[in-house]
C-alpha positions as CSV (number, residue, x, y, z in Angstrom):
1,X,129.7,109.7,55.5
2,X,126.4,109.2,57.3
3,X,125.6,106.1,59.3
4,X,122.2,105.2,60.6
5,X,122.4,104.0,64.1
6,X,119.5,101.7,65.2
7,X,118.7,101.3,68.9
8,X,116.5,98.3,69.8
9,X,115.0,99.3,73.2
10,X,114.6,96.2,75.3
11,X,111.6,95.9,77.6
12,X,112.4,96.8,81.2
13,X,115.4,99.0,80.5
14,X,115.7,101.5,83.3
15,X,116.5,105.2,83.2
16,X,120.2,105.8,82.9
17,X,120.8,102.7,80.7
18,X,123.6,103.6,78.2
19,X,123.8,102.4,74.6
20,X,127.3,102.9,73.1
21,X,128.3,102.9,69.5
22,X,132.1,102.7,69.5
23,X,133.9,105.1,67.2
24,X,130.8,106.4,65.5
25,X,131.4,110.1,66.4
26,X,132.7,112.8,64.1
27,X,135.4,111.6,61.8
28,X,138.6,113.7,61.1
29,X,141.7,112.6,59.3
30,X,144.3,111.0,61.7
31,X,141.9,111.0,64.7
32,X,140.0,108.0,66.0
33,X,136.3,108.9,66.1
34,X,134.7,109.3,69.5
35,X,132.0,106.9,70.8
36,X,128.4,107.9,70.4
37,X,126.5,107.3,73.7
38,X,122.7,107.4,74.2
39,X,121.3,107.4,77.7
40,X,117.7,106.1,78.3
41,X,115.2,108.5,79.9
42,X,111.8,107.4,81.0
43,X,108.6,109.2,79.9
44,X,106.2,109.7,82.9
45,X,102.9,107.9,82.7
46,X,99.6,109.5,83.7
47,X,98.6,106.5,86.0
48,X,101.6,104.3,86.7
49,X,104.9,105.1,88.4
50,X,108.0,102.9,88.2
51,X,109.8,101.8,91.4
52,X,112.7,99.6,90.3
53,X,111.0,96.7,88.5
54,X,107.6,97.4,90.2
55,X,104.8,99.5,88.9
56,X,102.9,101.5,91.4
57,X,99.4,102.9,91.0
58,X,97.1,104.8,93.3
59,X,93.5,103.7,93.4
60,X,90.8,105.6,95.2
61,X,87.8,103.7,96.6
62,X,84.9,104.8,98.7
63,X,84.3,103.9,102.3
64,X,81.4,101.7,101.3
65,X,83.7,99.8,98.8
66,X,86.4,99.5,101.5
67,X,83.9,97.9,103.9
68,X,81.9,95.7,101.5
69,X,84.6,94.4,99.3
70,X,84.5,94.7,95.5
71,X,86.5,94.3,92.4
72,X,88.0,97.0,90.3
73,X,89.5,97.0,86.8
74,X,92.8,98.5,85.7
75,X,94.2,98.7,82.2
76,X,97.8,97.5,82.1
77,X,100.6,99.3,80.3
78,X,100.3,96.7,77.5
79,X,96.6,97.3,77.1
80,X,95.1,94.3,79.0
81,X,92.1,94.8,81.3
82,X,93.0,93.4,84.7
83,X,90.4,92.7,87.4
84,X,91.6,93.1,91.0
85,X,89.4,91.5,93.7
86,X,89.3,93.0,97.1
87,X,88.5,90.1,99.4
88,X,89.1,91.7,102.8
89,X,88.0,95.0,104.4
90,X,90.4,97.6,103.2
91,X,92.2,99.7,105.8
92,X,93.5,103.2,104.9
93,X,97.0,103.0,103.4
94,X,96.5,99.3,102.3
95,X,98.4,98.0,99.3
96,X,97.5,95.1,97.0
97,X,100.5,93.4,95.4
98,X,100.1,91.5,92.2
99,X,103.2,89.5,91.4
100,X,104.6,89.4,87.8
101,X,102.5,92.3,86.5
102,X,105.2,95.0,86.8
103,X,108.0,96.0,84.5
104,X,109.9,93.3,82.6
105,X,113.3,92.5,84.1
106,X,115.7,93.0,81.3
107,X,118.3,90.7,82.7
108,X,115.8,87.9,83.4
109,X,113.7,87.3,80.3
110,X,110.1,86.2,81.1
111,X,110.2,87.7,84.6
112,X,108.5,90.9,85.7
113,X,108.3,93.0,88.9
114,X,105.1,93.4,90.8
115,X,102.1,95.7,90.3
116,X,101.6,97.5,93.6
117,X,98.1,99.1,94.0
118,X,98.0,101.7,96.8
119,X,94.4,102.0,98.0
120,X,93.2,105.3,99.3
121,X,89.9,105.2,101.1
122,X,87.8,108.3,100.4
123,X,85.7,109.1,103.4
124,X,82.4,111.0,103.0
125,X,82.5,114.7,103.9
126,X,79.1,114.4,105.7
127,X,76.4,112.0,106.6
128,X,72.7,112.5,107.0
129,X,71.0,111.7,110.3
130,X,69.4,108.7,108.6
131,X,72.8,107.5,107.3
132,X,74.3,107.8,110.8
133,X,71.5,105.8,112.3
134,X,71.8,103.1,109.7
135,X,75.6,102.9,110.2
136,X,75.1,102.6,114.0
137,X,72.6,99.9,113.4
138,X,74.7,97.9,110.9
139,X,78.1,98.5,112.5
140,X,77.1,98.7,116.2
141,X,78.3,95.2,117.1
142,X,81.4,95.1,114.9
143,X,84.7,94.8,116.7
């Protein structure tokens, strides 16, 4: 006899979550069928990485963008466009945390982890003499 087993994956389930169907294994006369157990695996995403309930994304910005503030746009896992403003000068290794934009927390419906954006400042490989002069002029009195 064939049974169709349906698994409803709940948002936020983590790798290693087990779904058990009791006594749905092979049937033999006089033997209680074994349980069928499925274990959740996560498929890697090209942009986002999961860290617990948080989503982590690396975002590269230029030195000019790091110094002059800007906004940038990310597309969330559920397809929304999300605009992230940078309001301060960005230091190398900075991280912007956006609460409630991470993975759903399966045991707390309606709650999500955070979206953590790790900013990587890309420095220019060379500057012209004019660019150096302009930088000295503009940044000369910055402390």
